[in-house]
N, C-alpha and C positions, 0 to 999 in steps of 0.2 A: 426678398428671398435670398438667404445666405448661401454662398457657394460652398460646396463640399470640397475640402482641401486635405482632409486626413488621408494618409496613405498607409495601408497595411494589407497584408494578404487576406483574401476573402476566406472566411471559414465555411462557406457554402460548399457542399460536396457536389460540384458541377463537373460534368465530363464534356470534353470537346465533341461537338457533333461531327460525326464522320461524313465527309463529302465524296468518298470514293477511295478505292485502294491505290497503292503506290504505282506510279508510272516510272519505270526505270529508263534512264537515258545513258547510253554508252558514251564515254569520252572519245572525241575524235579531234585530230589536229590537222595542220596544213591548210591549204586554200579551201575555204568554205567550211572548215571544221568548227566545232563548238568550243574548243579549248585553245587558248592562246596564252601568251605571257600575261602577267598581271596588268600591264598597261594597255592591253588590247592588241599588241603586235602579234601578227601571225607567227606560229611557232611549229617547226617540224623537227622533233627530236631525232637523234641518230637511231638507227634501227638495230635489230638483234645482233648480239655478238660484240658490242663495244666493250672493251676491257679497260680497267683502271678508273681512277677517280678523276673524271673530266669535268666535274661540277655541272653536269647536264642530266636531264632525264634521259632514259633509254626507252624507246618504244618497243615493247615485246609483242610480237604479232602472232604468237602461237599459244597464248595463255589467256585466261579470264573470259568474261562475258563478251561475246562477239569476236573472240580471238584477238584481244587487244588490251594491254595494260601499259601503264607508265611507271617505270621503275627508277628509284634513286637508291644508291648505296648498295647495289647488288654485288659489285666487285671490291668495294672498299669504302672507307669513310669519305663522303662528299656532301656538298651543299648545293642542290639543284635550285634553280630559280623558282619563285612563286608563280603558280599558274592561275588562270581564271577560266572556269567553265561557265558558260552562260546558258541558262534555261530560257527558252523562248516560246511564244505562242500561248502564253498564259493570259488570264483575264486581268486587264489593267487595274491596279489597285487591289487585286485579290489577295487573300491571306493563304499562305501555303506552308506546310510543314516539309522540310527538306532534310534529306539524309545523304551522307557521302559513303560510297562503297569502296572497300579496300580488302586486300588479302593478307593472310597471316599463316606462316608455317612454323612459328615459334622461333626463339622464345618470346619475342614481342615485336613483331613488325608494327610500324606506327604510321600515323598520318596527322597532319595539321590541316584544319579547315575552318572557314568562317565566312560571314557575309561581307566583310570589309578587308581590304588589303592590309596585311600586317606581317611582312616576311619574318618568320621565326617567332611570331607573337600570337598567332591564333591558337585555339584550343587544340591540345594534343589528344589524340584518340588511340586506344589500343583495345585488344579483346578484353572482355569483362574480367576474365580470370587473372590477368596479369596487369591490368590498368593501375590498380591501387599501388602496387609495388614500385611503379616507375613514375608516379605523379600524373597519370593520364586519366582521361574520362573514358568510362567503359563503353564498348560497342557490343551489339548483339549479333548473333549469327544471322546473315541476311536471309537464310532459308526460313526463319521463323516468322517472317513478315508476310502480309497479304498484298498481292500485286494485281493491278489491272494490266500492266505490261511488264513481263517478268524477265529478269536476266537469263541468259542462255544456259548458265551453269552456276552452281553454288559451291561445288567441291571439285578439286583437281588434285590427284595424287595426295600429298600430305598437306595441301593448302586448302583453307576455308575462306569464303568471302564473308566479311563482316560489314555491318551497316551502322554508322554513327549518326545520332540524331543531332542536327544543328539547330533545331527549334523552328519557330515560325517567323516568317517575314512577309512583307508585301511586295507584290510585283510592281514594277515601275509603270509609268504611263504608256510605255511601249509593250507592256506584257512580258517583261524580262526580269530575271533574277540572276545576278552574278554570284558565283560561289568561288572563293579563293582557296587554292590547294597548295600545301607546302610539305616538304619532308621534315625530318627531325631537326636538322640544321643546327650544329653539324652532327652528322651521323658518326657514331663511335666505331662502327665496324660493319662488316657485311651482314651480320645478323640483326641489325637494327634498321633494316631497309624499309622502303615504302613502295608498295604496289598499289597504285591508284587505278580504279577501274571505271567508275562512273557515278552518277547521282540519281536519286529517285525523289519523287515529290508527290504530295497529295494536297488537294484543297482542304482547308480547315476553317471552321467557323469559330469566332471568339466565344469565350464562355458565356458572356452576356450579350447575346445577339440582338439586333434591332428588329422590331416588328414594324413592317411597312403597312400603312393604311392609305388606300387610294382615295383621292378626293372625289366626291360625288355630290350631286345636288341633294342627296340625303343627309350628308354630314357637313356640308359646306353651305353657308348662307352669306348674305350681305351684312356688313357690320351695322349699317343704318336701319336694319330690321325690315327693309322693304323686300319684296319678293325677288329672289334670285332667279332670273330667267336668262341664262346665257343664250346668245344667238346661235343659230344652227350652223353646222359645218358648211363652209362655202360662202357665208355672208361676207360681202366686200365693203370697203369703205370704213371711215372713222366714225363708228356709232357709239364710242365711249362705253363699250360693254365688252365683257368677256365673250369669246366664241368657244363653243364646245366642239373640239376637233376629234375625229375618230382615229386617234393615234395614241401611243403611249400605253401605260398600264391599264388593264381592263378596257382597252380600246377608247380611252377618253383622256384628253388633257384640256385644261382651260387656258385659252390663248388670248393675248392682247398685243397690239402694235404690229400685226402682221401686214395687213393691207395698207395701212396708213398710220401716222402718229395718232394715238388716242389715249384716253385716260379712263381705264376701267375702274369700277368701284372696289373699295376695300372689302375683302372677304374674311370669313371666320370659319376655320375647319375645327370641329369639336371632336376630341378623343373621349370616348366613354368606356365604361366597364373597367376602369383602373381601380387600384386599391386606394381607398380614400386617404387623404392627408399624407401622401407618399411622394417622395422626390423622384422625378423622372428626368432622363436626358432626352431632349427633343431635337428633331431634324426636320428640314424641309427639302423637297426634291423638285428640280426643274430640269429642263432639257436644253441642249445646245447642239448646233450643227458645226461647231468649230468657230463660229462667230462669238462675239462677246454677249451672249444672251444673259438676261438678268432676272432676279427675283428679289422682292422685298418681303421679309418674313420676320416675325417676332412673337414671343410668348407674352409680350406686354404691349397693349394697344397704345400706351403712352409713349412708346418708342417710335411710333409711326404717326406723323402729322396727318390729321384728318382733312381730306379734300372736300370741302363743303359744296363746291360747284363742279360737278363732273365734267362739264365742257371746258373748264378753264385749267390749262396746264400749269399756270403760274402758282396755284396754291396746292398742287399735288405734293406728295411726299418729297422732301428734299433731303439729301444725304448728310444731315446734321448728326446722325448717329450711325456711322458706317457699319457697325455689326449687324444691322437689320437690312443692309443692302448688299446683295451677293452678285458677283459676276463670274462668268465661266472661265475667262482666260487671264485677266490681270485685274489690277485694282482700279481700273477705269479712271486714271488720272488722280488717284488718291481719294476716291469717293466710295469704294466698294471693297468688301472682303472677298478674296478669291475662294470660290467653292472648290471642292475636290471631286474626282470621278467617283461615282457610286460603284461599290464593289459587290458582286453577287454573293461573296462569301461573308459579308458582314450581317446578313439578315437571317432570321429564323426560317423564313420561306422567301427565296430570292424573287424579287420582282424583275420585270423586264429592264435591263440596264443599257441595251443598245437596240437601235431600230433604224434601219437604213443608214444614213450618214449622221444620225443623231446619237448623243450620249447623255445618259442621266447624270445630273450633277447633285452633289450632296452638300447641304449647308448646315453647319453646326449652330444651333440656337441656344445652347447652354442648358440650364436646368430650370425646372418649374415644379411646383407642388400641386398635386391634384386636390380638388375641393372635396367637401364632405360627401358629395355625391359620386366621387370617383371620376371626375372629368377635368380636362384641360383644354383651353382654347388656344389655337395658333392663328395669328393674324397674317394675312397674305395680301400683297398689293403688286401691281405692275410697276414698270419704270416708264413713266410718261415723260420722255426726254425730248419730245419734238422730233423724233426720228423713228422710222420703222425698223431700224437695224437692231437696237438692243431690245428685241422683243421678249416677251415672257411666255413660257410654256410651263404652267404649274401643274404638277401631277399628283403630289400627295405629301404625306408627312410620315415620320417614323418616331418611335419611342422605345426606351428600355429603362429598367429600374436603375437608379443612381446608386449602384453598389460601391463598396470600398474599392479603391483603385490599387492595382499592382504597380509598384514604383518603376519596374522595368518596362512597362507597356506605355504606349502613346495613345491616350484615350481620344484626343481630338484630331490626331493625325497631322499636327503642325510641325513635326520633326523633333519636338522636345519630349523626353520621357516624362511620365507623371512625377517621378522623383525629382527631375530637374525643374519641373514647374513648381513643385512645392518649395524648392530652394529659392527660386526666383520670385515666388509670390504671384505667379500668373495663374490664370484660370485653366485648369486641365481639360475643361469642357469646351473652351472657346479657342479657335485658331488665333483670334485677334483680341486680346484681353482689353487693351486700352482704346479700341475702336478708332484707330488712326488709319485703317485699311491695310496695314502692313502686318503680316503674321508674326507671332511671337518669336519663332525660330529665325525668321528673316531679320528681325530687329536685333536679336542676340548676336547673330553672325555679323551684322553691320556695325555693331557697337552702339546702337541707339537703345533707349529705355522702353521695354515692352509694356511698362506700367504708366507711361507718360505720353498722352496723345500728342503733345507738342514736340516730342522727340521722335523724329522719323529718320529712316535710313537715307543716306545721301543717294542721289541719282547715280547711275553708272558713270564712271569717269569723273565723279564729283561735278557732273554737268549741270546745265541750266535747263529747266523745262520750257520749251518753246511752244509746243502745241500738244494737247493731250491725245490727239487722234490724227494720224497722218502718215503717208508713205509716198514714195515716188519711184518712177523708173529713172534710169541714168541716161536716157537718150533725149531729154528735154532740157534746154538751158536758155537763159540763166535761171536755175531753180531758186537761187537765193542771191541777194545783192545787198550791199551796204549803200544807203542813200540818205544823205543829209543827217548822218549820225545814227540812223536806225537800221536794223537788220530786217529785211523783208524776205520771208520764206514762203514758197508755194508748195502745195501738197494735195493729195487726194485723201479724203477722209474715208473711214470704213464703210460709210453709207453711200459713197459715190459722189458726195458734194466736193467741190474744189475749193480749198481754203487758202487764204493768205493771212499770215500772222506778221504784225509789226512788233518787233522787240526794241524797246528803248533802253540801251545799256545804262544811260545816266540815271534814269529813274527806276531801273530794274522792273519795268512794266511790260506786259504783253497785251496786244489788241488783236482779237481774232475776228476775221471777216470771211464770209462765204461769197464767192464771186459767180458761181454757177447758178443756173436756173433749172427748173424741172425739165426744160427742153434740152439742156446741154449736159447735164450730169449723167454719169455712168459709173458703176461700181467697178473701177479698173484703175490700177495705179499708173498706167501708161499716160494718163490724161492730165498730169500736173502742169500748171501754167508756166509759160516762159515770161519773164519779167524784164521790161526794157524801160530805161529812163528817157523821157522825151526832152527836147530842148528847153521847155518851160518848167522842167522839174517834176512834172506829173508822170505817172506810171502807166504804161501800156502793158496789159496782160493778154496773151494769146493762148488758147487751149483748144483741144479737140477730143472727140471720142475715139476710142480704139475700135477700128472696124465699125464705125458708127455713122457713116454718111459722108457725102461729098461736100464738106464744109468745114470751116473752123470758126471759132467764136472769139470775140475780143471785147474787152472793156477798158476804158480809160478813167483813171482817177480824176476826181474833180478838184483835188488839192494835192500838193506835193507829198504830204505825209498822211495818207488815208488811215483812219483808225476804226471806222465803223462801216457797215454795209452801205449806209447812206452816202459815204464819201466816193462812191463809184458811179459812173455814168451807166447808161443802159447797155445790156448785152446786145452786141451786133453780130449777125450771122453773115459770114463771107462765103459765097458759093465757090466750090472748087470742082475741077473736072472729074476727080476720082476721090475715093476714100482718103481722108487726110488724118495723119497721125504724126506725133513727135514734132512739136514746134521748137525751133531754135532761132530766136530773133536777135539781130544785131544792128545797131545804128552806127553808121560811119560818118563822123563829122567832116572828113575830108571829101565826101561825096554829097555835100549839101544836105547832110542829115538823112540820107537814104536809109531805109530800113530793109534788110534782107531777112526773110523768114525761110529758113531751111527746114524741110519737113520730108515725110514720106507721102507721096501722092501719085503723080502721073506714072502710070504703069507700075505702081507699087515700088518705085525707085526714088532716090533722093531728088527733091524738087526745090526750086527757088521761086519764091513769090516776093515781089518788090513793091515798096510804097515810097513815094516821093513827097507825101504830105502827112507824115506822122500817123499813118494807118487809116486816114479818112477814106482813101481808095487804094486799091491794089491793082498792079499790072497783071497781065495774063501770065499764069504760072509757066515756068520752063523746067522740063526734066533736065536734071544736072548730069546724072550718070545713067547709062543704060547697061543693065546686066541681066542676062538670062531671061527665062520665062517661068510661068507657073509659080509665082510668088517668090522666086529667087530675088533677093534684094540685098544691097550692101547695108551695113550698119555703121553709121557715122557719128563721130563726136567732134564738136566744134569749139573754137575759141576765137577771140578777136582782140585786136589792139584798140578797137572802137574809133579808129581814125581812118585807116585806108586798107586794112587787111583782115581777112578771115581765114583761119587755118582749119583743116580737118584731117583726122585719121579715120580710115574706113576699111571694111573687109570686102571679100568677094560675095559674101552672102551670110545667111544664118549658120552658125556652127553645127546645127543638127543636119543641115542640108548640103553644106559645101565644105571642102577642105580649105579652110580660110588661111590666106596670108593677110598681112596688114600693111596698109599704104598710107602715105602722107602727101598732101598737096595744099596749095593755098590760093585764095582769090585775091587779086589786086588789080585795080585799074581796068576792069573789064576783061581780065584774062585769068586762066587757071594755070598754075605752074607747079613743076616738081619742086622738091625742097631746095635744090640748088639754083632755082630761078629759071630753069629750062621751060619754055612754053609748051604746055600740053595743047591748049586751044583757047579760043576766045568765047566770051559769053554769047556772042552772036551765032556761034556754031554749035551750041549745045543741042543734044546731050553728048557727053563724052562716051565714046565706044570702048568700054572697059575691056571686053573680050577681044576687041580688035587692037589692043595695045595702048589706047589712050588712058593711061593710068598714072597715079602718082609714084613717088619713090617708094621702094620696098623697105619696110622696117623689119618685118619678120616674114620669112619665106617658109611656107608649109613644106614639110618633107616627111615621107614615110620611110626614108632610108635609115639604115643603122649608122651610128657615128663612125667616122674614120679616126685615124691617128690625130691626136690633138684636138678633137672635136668633142662637144658635150652640150649640155642644156643651154649654155649661153648662145649657142648657134641655133639649135632647134631641139625639140623633143619629138622623137619619131612618132608620127601619127597624131600629133597634138594640133588642134585647130584653134585659130586665133579669134579673139573678140576684143573690142575696144572699150577703154574705160575713161581716159581723160587726156587732154592735151593743153599745154600752155606754153608761154615763152620763157626761155631761160636766158643765160648770159648772152649779151649782144643781140637779143631778140630772136635767137635761134630756138626752134621748137624743141620741147621735151614732151614725152608722153609716157603713159603707163597702160599696159594691156595684159590680158591673160591668154593662156593657151590651155586646152582641155583634152584629156584622154578619156575614152569611154563614151557611153551614150546614155540616153534616158533609161534604156532597158537594163543597163549595168550601173545605175546610179550609185548603188552602195559602194562600189569599188572605183567609180569614176573619180578622177582627181583634176584639180585646177592649179595652175602654176602662174605666178605673178612675175611680170617683167617691167623694167625701167629702160627707157631708150632716150638718147639725146642726139641731136645733130651737132657734130663738132666743127662745122664749117665746111667740111668736104664730104663727110659720110655719116651714116647713122651708126651709132654704137648702142648695142643692147646688152642687157645683163639680166640673167635669172636671179631674182632677189628674194623670193619668199614662196612658201607653200600656201596655196589658197585653201586647201582642204577639199571638201566636197561641195557640190551644188546645193542650193537651199532646199529644193524638194525634187522628187523623182521626175515629175513631168517636165521640168526645166532643169535638167542636170547641168546646163551651162550657166545658170544664174549663180555666179559667185557672190561672196560677201561684199566685195566692192573695193575699189581703189580710187584715190584722188590725189591731185597735186595741189600744193599751196601756191596759188598764182603770185602771191606777194613774196614767197620764199620758195622758188622752184626747186631747191635742193631738199625740200621737205615733202614727204609723201605720207599718206595714211592708208592703211589696209584693214580689211575685216577678214578674219580667217577662223576656221574651226579645226585646223590642223593641230595635232598635239605639240609639235615642235616646228612652228612655221619657218624657222631660219636654219633648220638642218637641210642643207642643199645637196648633201652627198648622195641622196637616193631619190629618184623620181618614179620608182616602180613599187615602192612600199612606203606609203605615207599614212601613218596612223592618225586617227582623229582624236580630239579631246574626249575624255570619258563620257561626257554628256553631249558631245557634238555641238556645243554652244559656240557661237561666233563672238569673238572678242576683237577689240580695236587695238592697233599698234601704230606708233609714229616712228618713221625712219628718217634719218638725216644723213646725207652724203656730203663729204667735203672733197671728193676726188672725181667728180663728174659721173657718179653712179657706179663706180667700180666696187665700192664697199659702202655699207650702211650701218649706222649705229641705231639700234632699235630700242624702243621703250613701250611697254604694255600700258595702255590707257585704261582699259576696263578689265576687271578680274572677277571671277566667281559670279558672273552675271546670272540672274534668274531667267532672263530672256535674251534673245539674240540682238546683236548690235550690227546693223546692216547699212550698206550704201553710203559711206561717208562722203561728204562734199565740203569744199572750202570756198566761201564766197569771196569774190574779188574785193580789193580795197578795204580789207577789214581793219587794218591798222593795229592789230594785236600781235604779240609774239606767237601766240597760238590761237587759232580759230578753226572750229570744226563743227559741222552739223551732221547728224545721222538719225536714223530712226531705230527704236528699240522696242521689241515686243515679239509677238508670235506672227510669223509670216507663213501662211499655208499655201497661198498661191497669189498671183497678181490681182485676183478678184476677191480674195478672202484673207484678210489680215487684221490684226488688232495691235496697232503700233502707235507709239508716241514719238514726237520729234524732240530731240535733245541737242544741246550745243555746249561747246567749250569755248570760252573767250577768256584768255589769261594773259597777263603781263607779269613779269618778275617785279617784285616789290623793290623799287629803287627811287631815290630822291631826284626830283627835277629842279626844284628851286626852294629857297627859304628867304624870309625877310623878317627882321626884328625891329620893334619899336617900343621903347619903354619896357613894360613888363608883359607885352603880348608878342605873339609871333604868328606867321602864316607859313605853313609848309605845303608844298605841292609834290605829289609823288605819282609814279606809274602804278596803276591799280587794276583790279579785275572786277568786272561787273558782278553784283550780287554779294560781294565780300564786305565784311565789317572790319573796321580798324580802330586802333587806339593809339594815343601818343603818350609816351612816358618820358620823364626827365630825370636827370641825376645831377647832384652837386659835384660829383667827381666821376672818375671813370671806373669805379669799382662795380657799378651797377646802375640800374635805372629804376629806383624804387618809387619814384614820385609819379602819380598819374596826373597827366595834364588834360586829357580829353579821352572819352570812351564812346563806344557805340556810334562811330562815324561811318555812315553808309557810303559805299562806293558811288562815285559820280561817273562811272564808266571806265574808260581807258586811263584817265587821270583824275585825281581827287585832290582838292585843295581845302584846307581847314585853318581857320584863325582861332587861337585859343589864348587864354590867360596863363601866365606862369604860375605854377604852384607856389604857395606862399613862401616855402623855404628858399625858393630861387629868386625872390624879389630882390632886386638891386645886387645880385651876385655878379662878380666880375666876369664869370664865365658860366654859360648854361648849355648843357648838352641835351638833345632830344632825339628820340627815335620813333619811327612808326612801326607798329606791329599789327599783325592780323589777329582778330579776336576769334 
C-alpha cells in the first residue's frame, strides 16, 4: 500500500463544523490572573494615569469589556513587553479557533498576537479598512460575531472593539492554550497605540473529521475464525480471554490482563460500507488510567506475530514492529509508539473520551485501501507481558478518507507539519515512520534520523539505560552500590515488583532480577530494597511494604555477582512489633560485622534492628527517637563509614504536619552524639526524647519571623519547613548534607515552592547556604515531594539537583519563583571549591520529554561523574511510569602506553558504553592514519593493542591519539 505524500490544498468545498459560539475571556493580571509576561512571570502593570513612554503596559480600569484594557503607546512611542494570556479548562488535545480582541479609535490602532512567543514578530492586526495600508492583517468588528459568552461592550465613545482571527490550534495535555500579545514595537506615536482587551475561542472540528466505530461482538471476531465469546464482566483470573466490561463507549470495552497476566486471542474489527478501492486513514482507540496501558493494532495481520498457543506467553506478539504496539505514557523502554489523547473535536460525532479517572487514547495506524466490497479489517491484540499492569482496554476504531493534505497542518499530530514531513520524507499519517518507538518530531529535535530504525535519540543527559521500569523513594539506602566492578541498583517497578539490576560497565550489559514474591510486593515506590555487602561478598537485600504489615523481608544472594532470579536465596519474613517501612542497613566492620537496620517501625518512629550473624537472626528492635503522637514521626537520612560510625540528618516530623527544623547526630561505639561529639545518650537508654531536648545539632532552625538586618535565606526562609535529602562525609570526615525547605501546602501546590540548601560542619559549627530554587513539588497531593538532591560521596564538593524552576540559580527572590514553561524537571550538577559558599552549575538534561527525578550517587563508583535517576511520568508514589538511567563518565585521558616493533598498546580513561578509535600521524600536522576503529569501552579504563599503519612501519617517530567515535 503506497503512502500518500503529495501535499496540496484540497479542492473540496468543505466547511468547518461549528461546535458552539465564541466564549469571550477578559484579560486579567496580577496574582491569579490569566495574563502574565511571556515567560509566565506574574505581571501587574501600572494603573490609570501613568504618563510618558515607560516601556510598560498601562492597565486602564474604566474602559473596555469588564472595565479593563491593557494599553501601550497611549502617551507616546514605547515598546511594552510581550504578554501571555492563557486559556484554561479546555478539552485536552481539542481543536479550537482563537480570536484576539482589541480596540481602535483611528487612524489605526494595532496589536500583534500569535500562539508562540515572538516579541515584535507575531502577526500584526488592524481594522479591516486600514490593515492593507500598513501591512497588517485585517480584523472584523467584534459585534459581528456570535457568542456563547459575550463581551460586556463593543462600542465606547469613538472606539470600536475588533476581533482578529488567529486560526486554530490544539489545547495541550492540561487543557490550556497560551496566546502571546504584543504592541507594534516600536510604536511611532500616540496614534499607533495598542488597546488589548481579551480573547475568545470556540471548539472546531477539522475539515476531514474522524468517524468513530465502537467495537462490538457484531463487527469484531477472532482472527482464527473460532467463535468470539468474551467473558462476562467480573470474571476473575487468567482465562486467556477478553472480558467484556460495562465501561467505555456504548457501555462496552474489551479488556485483557486486568485480574492477572493472560494472553487474549487476536481480534479483527471489520469496517464496512466504505467506498470500494479507496484510501482511508485508520485509528485504534484504547483507554488508560494514567498507567502505561497498551494496545497492539495494525491494518496488516503480517505485522502482528500470530500466537498459536493462547496459554503460552512466549509466542505472543513481540515488539519487533513497534508501530503496531502502542503505549499510553512513554515508549515502554523502546518497544512502543506513544499514543495521544483522543480529542472530542476530531470526530464527526464525538465519542466518550473521559470516564472516571480514565482517558481514551488515540493510535495512528496509517493508511489502508478498502477492498472491492468496501471493507477494511483492523487487527487487535493485547500485550501479554507477564504482568497485569500494562493491561489492554480496547474500545473501537476510527477512519476518514485519505484526502490531500494541507502543508501547514499536522495530520498525525507528531509535531511536524505535513509540509515538513514531505521535505523529510516521513509518513504524514504515522507518528513514528521508521518504527523505532520514537516519534518523528522527537527524532528530528534530537538529531537522529526518523527514517532509520537504528538511529534513535540519545537518552536524557546522554545517559545509560539501567532498567526500563523503576522508581524509588529517597528514604531507603543503600539504593545503589558498586560491588566487584558492577553497579547494583534497587527499585520498585510500576507493577509493584521489587527489582535489582546489575550493570557491568566493562561489558556494557545489564541483568534484571526480581526479588519480591507475591507475598511481599506492593505497588508503592516506598518499598525499594536496601543493599548491603556481606563479608563473604554476597549481597543482603532488605525491603518492606509501605503500611503493609508488621514485618520486613530479606533475601541473600547465592553468589557475589547475582545476575538472574535463580542467584538469590529464598525470601525470609522477619516479624516486627509494628508496621515496618524504610530500610537502611549498614554493616560496621569495626563492630565484628554487626548490621544495623534503621527503619520506621516502633510507634511509627525511627527504629534500630541489629544482627550479629549477617542477617540470619535479628535482635529485638529498639525505638531510636521518640517524637509526638498520632503519626508524627521524624524523617531521617543516613550514611556510614562502614567501619564504626553511622550519621543521620532528621526532622521533627513530616513537613505537612510539623514546622520542621533539621538536625544531625551520629552513632558510634554504642552512643549517639551531637556533631561536635557531645553525648546525647547511649544505645542502652533509647529512645531519645526529642521533645524533651535529646536531639542532635541544629542545621536549619525553622522560623516564621521576618528577616532582620543582615539576614536572608541563608539563615532561614520565613515559614519554610525543612525536609532531608542526603548526608555524607566531607573533608576530614566532617559531615556535609543537602536538604530542602518548603513554603505553601498541598492546597496551594500551584504556588508552593521548594528551596535547596547545602550545609557542612566546619569543625566547630554548621554552615548552611541557600544554593538553588527547587521549583514546585511533583504533584499536588504531596507538594513537599521535590525533584531531589544528592551528594557525590566520592567527591563531596559535587552535588546534583532536580528542579523545574525556570531559573534555578536566581537566588535573589524567594517570593516569586517562575517555573519552566512545561514545568519539566531537569538535572543539574554543582561544584563548590569554597566549602559551599558558591557553586558552579552545569545543566545535564535539556528539553526532556519526561521528568528527571530523585538523583542519587552510589558509593565507591570510581568515575569522575556518576549519577543515577529515574525519568518518566510520576503521578504519585503508587502510580508512575519511569525508567532508571545513569551517567558514568571519565574524561578521555591517557594512562599508559607501550611499543614493540610495529605494534603498540594504549590504555586510557574511558566511559562505559562509548566507542573509540586510534589514529596515527607521521608528523604533527594531523592524524590522518587509522590504526584501529570500533573499540568498545571496557568500563572506566580501556586498553587496546594494535598494529602500526603501514606508512608508520619503521618510522623513527610515531604519534597516536585516542578519539571517541
